[in-house]
C-alpha positions in Angstrom: 28.8 -7.7 69.7 31.0 -9.7 67.4 29.0 -13.0 67.8 25.8 -11.1 67.1 27.3 -9.6 63.9 28.5 -12.9 62.7 25.1 -14.5 63.3 23.3 -11.7 61.6 25.4 -11.1 58.5 26.6 -13.6 55.9 30.2 -13.7 54.6 30.3 -12.5 51.0 33.1 -14.9 50.1 34.8 -18.0 51.4 38.3 -16.4 51.6 38.0 -15.6 55.3 37.7 -18.2 58.0 35.0 -17.3 60.5 37.3 -18.1 63.4 39.9 -15.8 62.0 37.4 -13.1 61.3 36.3 -13.2 64.9 39.9 -12.5 66.0 40.4 -9.7 63.5 37.2 -8.0 64.7 38.1 -8.5 68.4 41.4 -6.8 67.8 39.7 -3.9 66.0 37.2 -3.6 68.8 40.0 -3.5 71.3 41.7 -0.6 69.4 38.4 1.4 69.5 37.6 0.6 73.1 41.1 1.8 74.1 40.8 4.9 72.0 43.9 4.4 70.0 44.2 7.4 67.9 43.9 7.0 64.1 42.0 5.4 61.3 41.8 1.7 60.0 43.3 0.4 56.8 42.9 -2.9 55.0 45.3 -3.8 52.3 43.8 -6.6 50.2 40.0 -6.3 50.5 38.8 -8.5 47.6 35.0 -8.4 47.7 34.8 -6.9 51.2 34.3 -9.9 53.4 36.3 -8.5 56.3 35.7 -4.9 55.3 32.0 -5.0 55.7 32.3 -6.3 59.3 35.0 -3.6 60.1 32.6 -1.0 58.7 29.7 -2.3 60.8 31.7 -1.9 64.0 33.1 1.4 62.9 29.6 2.8 62.2 28.5 1.9 65.8 31.6 3.6 67.1 31.1 6.8 65.0 27.4 6.9 65.9 28.5 7.0 69.6 30.9 10.0 69.2 29.5 13.1 70.9 27.3 11.2 73.3 28.0 10.6 77.0 30.7 8.1 76.2 31.6 6.3 73.0 32.8 3.3 75.0 29.5 3.0 76.8 27.4 3.4 73.7 29.5 1.1 71.7 29.6 -1.7 74.2 26.0 -1.4 75.4 26.6 -0.2 78.9 24.6 2.3 80.9 26.0 5.6 81.9 28.2 5.3 85.0 28.8 1.6 84.6 32.5 0.5 84.6 34.3 -2.3 83.1 37.8 -3.8 83.3 40.6 -2.6 81.0 40.8 -4.5 77.7 43.9 -6.7 77.5 45.1 -9.0 74.8 48.2 -11.1 75.6 50.7 -8.7 77.0 49.0 -5.7 75.5 47.2 -3.3 77.7 46.4 0.3 76.8 44.6 2.7 79.0 42.8 5.6 77.5 43.7 9.1 78.6 41.2 10.8 76.3 38.2 12.8 77.4 34.9 12.2 75.7 35.2 15.6 74.1 38.4 14.5 72.3 36.9 11.5 70.6 36.7 11.8 66.8 35.1 10.0 64.0 37.3 7.2 62.5 37.5 6.3 58.8 38.1 3.0 57.0 40.5 2.9 54.0 40.6 0.0 51.6 43.3 -0.9 49.1 43.3 -3.5 46.3 44.5 -3.9 42.7 41.2 -5.7 42.0 43.2 -7.7 39.4 43.8 -10.7 41.6 47.1 -12.0 42.9 50.4 -10.6 41.5 53.2 -12.8 40.3 55.0 -14.9 42.9 58.6 -14.3 43.8 61.1 -16.8 45.3 60.0 -16.3 49.0 56.5 -17.4 48.0 57.5 -20.8 46.8 55.8 -23.7 48.6 55.1 -27.3 47.7 51.5 -26.9 48.7 50.8 -23.4 47.3 50.6 -24.2 43.5 46.9 -23.2 43.4 47.8 -19.6 44.2 48.6 -18.1 40.8 48.8 -14.6 39.3 45.3 -13.4 38.5 43.5 -15.6 41.0 41.1 -14.0 43.4 40.2 -11.1 41.2 37.2 -9.0 42.0 36.1 -5.6 40.9 35.8 -2.3 42.7 32.2 -2.0 41.5 31.4 -5.4 43.2 32.9 -4.1 46.4 30.9 -1.0 46.3 27.7 -2.9 45.6 28.3 -5.1 48.6 28.5 -2.0 50.8 25.4 -0.4 49.3 23.4 -3.7 49.7 24.2 -3.5 53.4 23.4 0.2 53.6 26.9 1.0 54.9 28.8 4.2 54.4 31.4 3.7 51.7 35.0 3.6 52.9 37.8 5.4 51.1 38.8 2.9 48.3 42.1 3.1 46.4 42.6 0.9 43.4 46.3 0.1 43.0 49.0 -2.5 43.2 50.6 -2.2 46.6 54.0 -1.6 45.0 52.6 1.6 43.5 51.3 3.0 46.8 53.1 5.6 48.8 52.6 6.7 52.4 50.7 9.8 50.9 48.0 7.3 49.9 47.5 6.5 53.6 45.6 8.3 56.3 47.6 10.7 58.5 47.5 8.3 61.4 46.8 4.6 61.5 45.4 2.9 64.6 44.5 -0.5 63.1 45.9 -2.3 60.0 44.9 -5.6 58.4 47.2 -7.0 55.7 45.8 -9.6 53.4 48.3 -9.5 50.5 49.1 -13.3 50.5 52.6 -12.9 48.9 56.0 -11.7 50.2 56.2 -8.5 48.2 52.6 -7.5 48.9 53.1 -7.8 52.7 56.5 -6.1 52.4 54.9 -3.2 50.5 52.0 -3.1 53.0 54.5 -2.4 55.8 56.5 0.1 53.7 53.5 2.3 53.0 51.7 2.1 56.3 54.6 2.2 58.9 55.3 5.9 58.6 51.7 6.6 59.6 51.5 4.1 62.5 50.1 5.7 65.7 51.4 4.8 69.1 49.9 1.5 70.2 48.8 0.6 66.7 47.7 -3.0 66.1 48.7 -4.8 62.8 47.1 -8.1 61.8 48.7 -10.2 59.1 46.6 -12.8 57.3 48.1 -16.2 56.4 51.1 -15.7 58.7 50.9 -19.4 59.6 49.8 -20.7 56.2 52.1 -23.3 54.7 50.8 -22.5 51.2 51.7 -18.8 51.5 55.1 -18.7 53.3 55.9 -15.2 51.9 53.5 -13.5 54.3 55.5 -14.8 57.3 58.9 -14.0 55.7 58.0 -10.4 55.0 56.5 -10.0 58.5 59.5 -11.6 60.2 61.9 -9.3 58.3 59.9 -6.2 59.4 59.8 -7.4 63.0 63.6 -7.9 63.0 64.2 -4.4 61.5 61.8 -2.7 63.9 62.3 -4.7 67.1 62.6 -1.6 69.3 59.1 -0.5 68.2 57.4 -3.8 69.0 55.7 -4.4 72.3 54.4 -7.8 71.6 53.9 -10.3 68.7 51.8 -13.4 68.7 50.1 -15.8 66.4 46.4 -16.8 66.7 44.7 -19.1 64.2 46.9 -18.4 61.2 47.1 -14.7 61.9 50.2 -12.8 63.0 49.3 -10.0 65.4 51.7 -7.1 66.2 51.3 -4.6 69.0 53.6 -1.5 68.8 54.7 0.6 71.7 
């Protein structure tokens, strides 16, 4: 499915590497296939490059709810066919839900739409001078237009700096989270507002974890991992993405 989507649809910006996007979508698909309970959030959506692909997958999933099996409909299998459990690294989750318990999922997007905030000391890097306050600004209207052009259902969109968000701005339960805040404080605030709503077996993907130009992303992530080590089942890095699986 992912390869087909990437062939069929263009990227609306150059801020996402296609190889990284493939990893993000694979992790989201794994969450849906394993019926991890909750919605999806993306903090730092810009023009919607990643958001549009998450929405495409989610629409296929939601369209399958109420039929003989959301797994079978989503993954193109015939009724009665079986497949192997989905595993990623050390992560393996078996679904205990009946088809009647499957529910529609929603996508929540958060962005200031004012570009990058000011850097703080943890963001300093000899190769990151091109990342300045105000860079990568977009508008909420542009994001909405991109969804309408693709005839996709609009997600829930919240315009705000991450520091101003509270957990009440989040869905009640989060199954998948993608953080693309670039800087230390943005990633730190992303964890702060989402962690109270993390569902069991949630997957969190952090962009730029292994990006020398944006060291703050890794520093904020590593701090959260140390403070929450008992909750973490596995952490790994793929491409420049940090991927966390909670228990």
